[in-house]
N, C-alpha and C positions, 0 to 999 in steps of 0.2 A: 381385464386381468386374466389372461388366457393361460391355461396349463394343459393343453390337450396333447396326449401321447408323450408328453415331456419334450418332444422336439421343439415345442413352442413355449419357452420359459420366459417369464416376465422380466423386462428390463427394469421395472420399477421395484423389483424385489430387492431386499437388502440382506447381506450376509456379513458376518464378522469372523475374524480368525478363530479357529477352533482346534481342539485337541482330539486325541483318540478317544472313542467312546467306551462304554462299559458293556459287560455282558448284558443281553445274550449274544452280542456280536463277538466273533472270534478275534483274538489279537491279530493285528496286521503284521506283515513282514517288518523286520527291524528297519528303522530308518537308515538312510545313508549316513556315513560318517561326516565329520566336518570337512573332509576333502571331497565330499560328494560321491564317495564310493561305498558300496555295500560292504558288510563285514566280511573280511577274508580276501577282498579284492585289493590288488596292488596297482592296477592301471586299467584304463578304459579308453577304447577308441570309439569316438562318436559320442553323442549326447542322448540322454534318456528323457529329454524334456517333452512334456505334453503327451505322455503315453500312458495307456492302461495295459494291464495284463491280458484283458479281453476287450472286446469292442466297446468304446464309449457310446453312451446313449443320450445323456442329458447335459445341458450346460446353462449357466447363468452367470452374469456379472455381479460383482459387489457394487454397492451404491457409489463408492468413490472411484471405481474402475481400476484400482491397483491390483486386485486379484479377481479371479473367476473360479467357479467350481464346476466340476464335472462328475457325473455318475456313470458307472459302466456295468457291463455284464459280469465283471469280476467281483461284484459286490462292494466295490469301493466308491467312496466319495472323496475326491481329491481336490485340494485347493492349489491353484497355480499363481505364480507371480506374473503379472502382465508385463513387467519390465524385463524379466529375465527368462521367462518360460520354465523356470524351475518349480518343482513341486514344493509347496510350503508345508503341507501336512495332509494326512489322510486318515480315514477310518474304513473298516471293512466288516461286512457281514458275510461270512463264508457260506457258500452254498446257495446264495441268492444273487439276483441281479438287481441293480437300481433301475427301475423303469420310469421314475418321474421324480422331479425335484421342484419345489416352489418355496420361496421365502415370503413370509407373511407377517402380519401384525407389526408393520413398520420395521421389519427386519429382525424382530425379537424372537421369531421362531423359524425353524427350518422344517418343512414338511417333506418327508421322504416316503416313497412307496416302493417296496421291494416286490419282485415277481412272486406270484402265487399267494401273497398275503392278502387277507381281506381286512386290512387296516392301514391307516396312514400313521407313521410314527412322527411325533412332534419332538424335535430336538432343540436344545439350547445352542444357538450358533456359536457361542463363545467356548463351549466345552464339549459339544456333541453328546451331552448326557440327555437321555430320554426324559422328557417332562410329561409325556402322556401319549395316548393313542386315540384315534378316531376311526370308527368302523367305516368301511367303504365296500363297494361291490366287488372288489378284487381286480378291477382294471386300473390302468394308469390314467384314466380320464377323470381328472378332478381339478377344481379351482377353489381357492380361498378368496373371500372378499378382502379388500385392502386392510381393513382393521382386524382381520383374522377371526371374526365372530361367526361367520357363515362359511359353510362348505357345500359345494355342489359336486355331486358324483354321478357318473353315468355307468350303467351296467353293461354297456356295449351293445345293447339292443334298442337304444333310443329312449330309454326310461331315465329321466333325470330327477334327482331328489336334492333339495336344498335343506340343509340341516343346521340348527343352532349348535355350534361346537360344544359349548359349555355343558348344555343339558342333553346333547345328542337327540334333540327333538326335531322331527321333520316339520318344515314350515311350508314347503311347496313341492308339488310333484307335477312333472310335465312329461309328455310323450312326444315322439317324433323329434328327437334331439340328437344330433351328431356332435356339434361343437357348441361351446357356450362361454360366456364371459360376464362377470359382474360389472355393473356400473361402479365407478370409483367410490360413490357414496354408499354402496352396498344395498341400496334400496330397490334396485331393479337388476334383472339378469336378461341378457340377450342370448337367443338360441338360434342355431341354424341347422338345416336338415339336408339330406342328400337329394330331396326332391326340389330344392331351390327355395324353400320357404325360410324366411327370417322373421323372427318376432322378438318383442321385448315384453317382459311381464314384471309387475311389481312383486317383490318377494312376499310382502304381507297382503294377503287377499288374492294374489294371482292375476289381478286385472291386466289385460293386454293393453300396452300403450303404443305398440308399433307393430305393423304387419307389412311385410314385403313379399309379394308373390313372384317367384321366378322359376326357371327350369334348369338352371345350372347347379351342379352339386356344390354345396357350400363347404369350404375347406377351413374356414376360420372366421371369427368375429372378434372385434376389440374396440372398446370405448376410448375416446380421447380423454385426457386428464380432466377436462372440465365437464365431461359427461354429455356434451352437446352434439357430438358426432360419433357415428358408428361406422367402423370399417368392416366391410364384408368381402372376404376372398372366396373366389369360386373358380371352377374349371368346367367349361362347356363340353358337350359330347364330342365336339370336333377337336378338343384339346386346347382351345384358346383359354388362357388364364387372364383373370382380371380381378383387381381389388377396387371395389366401389366405395366411395365415402358418402354417407347420408347424414342429414340433420336428424334431430330427434323427432321431426315432423315428416320423415320419410322423403325428404327432398334430396335428389341426387346432387352432390356438390362437384365431384370430379372422379376420374378413374385413373388407376395406376395400371398400365399395360404390362403383360407378360409376368405378372405375379399373382399368386393365389392364396397367400397366407399373410394376414396382418400380424406381425410378431408382437409389436407393442409400439406405443406412442412415446417419442422422446419429449415432444412439446405438442401443443394443439395444432401445429402446422407441419410437424416432421414425424413421419411414420416409418418404422422399420418393417420391411416386407421381404418375403422369400417365395420361391417357387419349387423348392426341393433341390435345385442345383445351383441357383444364384440367389444373392441376397444383397440388400443395401438399404439406404435411407432415401425416402421420397419426400421432397419439399413441396407441400401442397400449394403454397403461395407462388412459387416459381414454376410449378408444374414440371419439375425435372428432378432427376436423381442428384442428390448431394454427394453420393458415393455409392459404388456398386462393385461387388466382387463376384466374378464368375468362378464356379467350382466350389462355392460354399454350400456343401450338401449336408444332409442330416439335420440334427438339432442345431439351431443357430441362435446366437445372442449378440447384441450390440451394446457396447458400453454406454452408460447414461449420457456421456458427453458426445457420443457419436463418433469417437475417434478410432475405436477398435471394433473388430468383428471376429468372433470365434465360431467355429463349426466343428462338429464331431465327425462328419463324413459318413458315407454309406458303407464303409468297410474299413478294415485295418484297425490298428490300435492307436493311431495318432490323432490328436486334436490339432487343428490348424488355426493360427491367429494371424490376422492381417491388420495393417494400418489402413483404415478405410479411406482417408483422403487421397493417399498416394497409390493405394492398391498393392503395396508391397507386403509380401508374406514375412512375418517376423519369426525370429528364432529358428530359421530353417537352415542356416549355414552349419555345416559339419554335424548335423543332427541325425543323419540317417546313414547307416552302413548296412545295405541289404544282406540278408543271410548268405554268407560266403559258401561257395561250392567246395572250397578247400582252404585249410589253414595249416601252415608248416612253420614250426619254430626253428630258428637258426641254432647252430650248435653252441654258440656263446650265450644263448638264452636272452639276448638283448633285443631281438627283432622277430617279427612275425610276417611271413609271406602269405598273402591272401589272394584268392580269385573270387571276384564278386561281379556278377552280371557278365560283361564281356571284357573286363579289365583286370590287370594284375597290380598289386600294391605291395609296398614294403613299409611296415610300421615299426619304427623304433619305439619299443615299449616305454610308455610314459609320456611320449610326445603327443601333441594334440593334432598333428597333421600326418598324413601318409605321403609316401613318395610313389608316384605313378611309375610303374616299371614294365609296362607292356600292354598291348591290346590283343585280344583273342579274335579269331575269325567270326565268332558269334557268342551269344550268352552261354556260359558254362552250365550244362545240365548235371554233369558229374565230372569228377576229376580224381586223380590218384598220382602218387609219386613212388618210384622205386629206384634206388641207386641214383643215377643222374638223368633219369627219364621222367618227364612230366607228361601225363596222358590226360586229355580233356575231351569230353563228349559235348558237342554242340548239336543243334537240331539237324545240321546238314551232314556232319561226319565226325568221326573220331580222329583227333589229331595228336601228334606226339612232338615233343620238344626234347632233343638230345642235348647232352652237356648242360642240363639244367642246374643252376645254382641259385638258391633262393635269395642270396644277397646281391645278385647281379641282374641287370635288366633282362627281360625276356626277349628272345630273338624276335625280329620284326615279323618273321613268318615261321610257321611250324616246320620242323625238319621233314615231316611227311604227314599226309592226310590219307587215311585208309578208305579205299573205295568200298562200296556196299556196306557202309557202317552208319548210315543215317538213322536217326531216331533211337540211338543207344540211350539206355536209361541207367546203366551201371558200368563201371570200368574198374580194372585192377592192373597193377604192375608188379612183377616179381621183384623181390628185394635187390637183385642184381641189375634190374632195369632192362633185361634182355627179352623177357617174355611179357606179353600183355594179354588182356582178355576184355571183352565187352559183351554186353547183353542188349539185344534190340527189343523193340516193343512187342514182338511176337513171343518172347521167352527164349529165343535161341541164344546160346552162349558161344562166342567165337574165341578160340585160342590162336595166337599168332606170334611170330617172332617180330622183332622191331622193324624189320623191313616190310612186313606184311605179306611176304611171298609164301611163307609156310603157314597154312591155316588149317585148323581142325574145329569141327563143331561138336559140342557136347550133345548128348541125347536131350531132346526137348521134354522136360518133365513138368513144366508149368507154363501158363500163358503169360506170365509176368515175373521177371526176375528183378528183385528189389535191391540186391546187394551182391558184390563179389569181393573176394580178398584172397591173396596168396599167403601161404604159410611162410614163416620166417626163413625156412630153408629153401623155399621155392619149389618144393616137390609136390605140393598139394594146392588145390584151388577150392575154396569154400563158396558155396552158392546158397542164397536164400531167396525164396519166391513167395508169391501170393498163395501157394498151396499150404504154406505154414511149415515147411520142412527146411531144415538146414542140412545141406548135403556136402560131402567132402569127396573130391575127385582126385585121382592120382595124375600127376603130370610128369612124363618122362622127359628125357633130354630134348626130344623133338616136339614136345607139347601134346603128344597124342594121349588121350585119356583111355583108361580101361574102364571096367565097371566101377561104379561109385564105391568108395571105401566103406562109407556108412551114411545113414541119414538119421536125423533125430527131429522129433516134433518140437516146435517152438511156439507156434500159434500164428494165426493169420492176421496180419495187420496191413495198414495202408502204406507204411514206410518202414525201412529197416536199415541197420548197419551191422557189419560183421567185424569182430576184432579178435586177433590172435594174441596170446601173451608173448612177449619178446623171447621167452625161453622155449617157445614152441610146444609147450605141454598142454595148453588150454585154448579153447576157442568159444566164443559166445556170439549170440545174435540178439539184437534188441528189436522188438516189434510191438509187444503188448506190455502190460504192467510188470509182470514177473520176467526176470532175466535169467535164463538157465545157462550154466557154464558146463561145457563138455570136455572130456578127455580127447585130445587129438588122436591118440593111439587107437581107441576103440569106439568112440562116440558115446561112452557111458556118461551119464549125468553126474558131475562132481558135486555140484550144489546148485540151488536156485535161490535167488534173492527173495527175501520175504517181503514182497511189496504187494500193494493192492491198487485196484483201479482208481480209487479216490485220491491216491497219491500221484496220479498222472502216469501216462504211458512213457515207457523208455524209448527215446527217439534216437539216441546216439550212445555208443559205448567205446571205451578205450581202456587199455591197460597201462599202468605206470611202467617206466623203463626197466624197473627191477622185477616186474611181474607180480609184485606183492599186493597191488591195489587194482580194483576194478572201478572204473569211473563211468557214471551214467548221467546222461542229460535227459531230463524229464519234461513232460508237457503239462498243460493245465494252468489254472490261475496261480497256483503256488509252485510252478515249475522251477527247477533249479538243477544243481550239480550235486550228485551223491557220490561219496567216496566209500567204497566197501573194502574191508580187509579180507583178502582171499583166504588166508589161513584160518581165521576165526569165523569167516562167513558172516560178518556183522557189519552194520553200517557204522562207519567210524566218524564221518563228518559230512555236513551238508552245507552247501553255499546257495544263496538265493539272490537274484538280482531284484526281485520284487515285481518283475514284469512278465512272468509266465514262461512259455515254452523255451527250452534250450534244444536246438536242433543240430548243433555242430560242436564238436570238441576237438581239442588238439593238446597233446602232451609234449611239453618242451623236452629237448634232449637232455637238459640238465637234471631232469627228474623231479625238480622242485616246484615247477609251475605248470599250470594248465590254462588253456584259453577256451572260452565258450562264446557262442553266438546264438541268437534266436529272436524271440519276440521283441526284445528291447531295441532291435535294429542297431546294435552296437556290439563291439567285441570286448569282453572283460577278461582280464588275466587274474588268476587266483593263485595264492600260495598254498600248496597242498597240505601243509601242516600248521597253518596259521589261520585264525579266525573261523568263521562259519559256526555251525552248531556242532559242538563236540560232545557226544553222548558220554564219553568217559569209559574206562575199562569195565566198570561194573554195571553200566546202564545202556550200553549201545546195542543190545539185542532188541530188535523190533518187537513190539507187543503182539501177542497172538490174538486173533479175533475170531 
């Protein structure tokens, strides 16, 4: 009954459908509508199946295998449909991460450990209402006995305590313990240590009933359902992984090669195993794998019938699900649209042009598929459009496409590639499409005409330029760098700059975007939580959004076509799209995908719709005046803190 670090969650655990919990957990984002879209959204490209807003950590299957549950760094516990990959329901504890999950007491309780808490919360799986808490050492290393009456916790230093849950009375204390698991009857507990020692002790009295001396670091232990076999996973100093199966009399039965963690037993002869990158089911009778998945990293669980395997991975936001017998990954079709380097809405508002990785796509809004419309020379690092010119920075060079039309296929080859432009990190195109600019990794900014023959370099003022943008009339170039300053440079007919017009402090961030209002009066740069808006004429600060770091960093900005609204894409667990009224300087509306960071925005020419992309690995189109959180005319001023 292993629950170490939460990557190893019991397959014998049981869960039931459940609803959103009660305080002290904060209310989660509003669920998707019946059409599968968040409030305010009108269409979505791609699927949000099997995703968290931040990295998923823990996973376990329901007893009937129809659903599985995950816990993540975003503080959410999410239930997913095995059949469709869609989220069934979720609950969230804002400001915490879920570090461990285990279902106990024949599935009647869900035990959850949140980061930094020194207790385990016991929830009713049917409602997620908290029924009690049990004190623990503050680590995610814990295991309940099958009947839920005993709890074993490890303080992270090798000290193990077995406690009676009801009375919270210690029954057994052991040292030298890294991993542990109760025997199914709850009368004994097996422990393993980094020095290779494995032992079993009776819970009452502490008598040692099994001792195995070894030298390989023990990574996991697990009892068979009948309690007569003990699986011990280990990794040798030379990196060789082995899971060994012993009888309760310390007799070696067999070995499973290349695996070091016994996840759980499906039957007395079938054992789920993992090594951190691969996982599967080993048939002890046949001495062969009954199913194995390569690339099953992170926390892993296998359905009780052995037909499905789910893994959280070692990075990213996505949980992956496989059909174990065939090895086919499930619900992976049309489910991922990597964060695009560029999104351009068509003039009729019916389609969206996108650059993602090394390809161009045209999406008819509301359709489920995209139309491939070109291949780039390499993955796009940055891109911009001005007039009929598309400018793309790849690792090798900056390339331009003339006579660009978002509704037509991209030319097979760029019109031109600019020499000495490798490693560009930011690009810009003047509104008439005749002047371009790029910034390389050294912080140098190059101004050029479309032929590339006329070039001018701006004075180097920072070692890293994060964003560039031309003013609507094309007479000025805005630059933002890691030094935290937004600078405005004059651009004459030949592109030669004079001294900078002005510079203004914004704040130093890791990424940034610049946006001019279409009327040419305002300019802003997003980098940190607050977003200052400046006068283009003299660089004076017109206003600053009243935002705070806990509301997420501003990662992308754009103005509405009439210059009346400032639109901000924000980061973090509750990341979303904020719509600010420029005249009143108030937050008018907020949209949320429920999946965290928004890193790219696009305003459609019709002025009514915007598109966002980010952590959900999908593109969502929103109606600017419908849905979302509307604070109202008398309530939309952000509270002072």
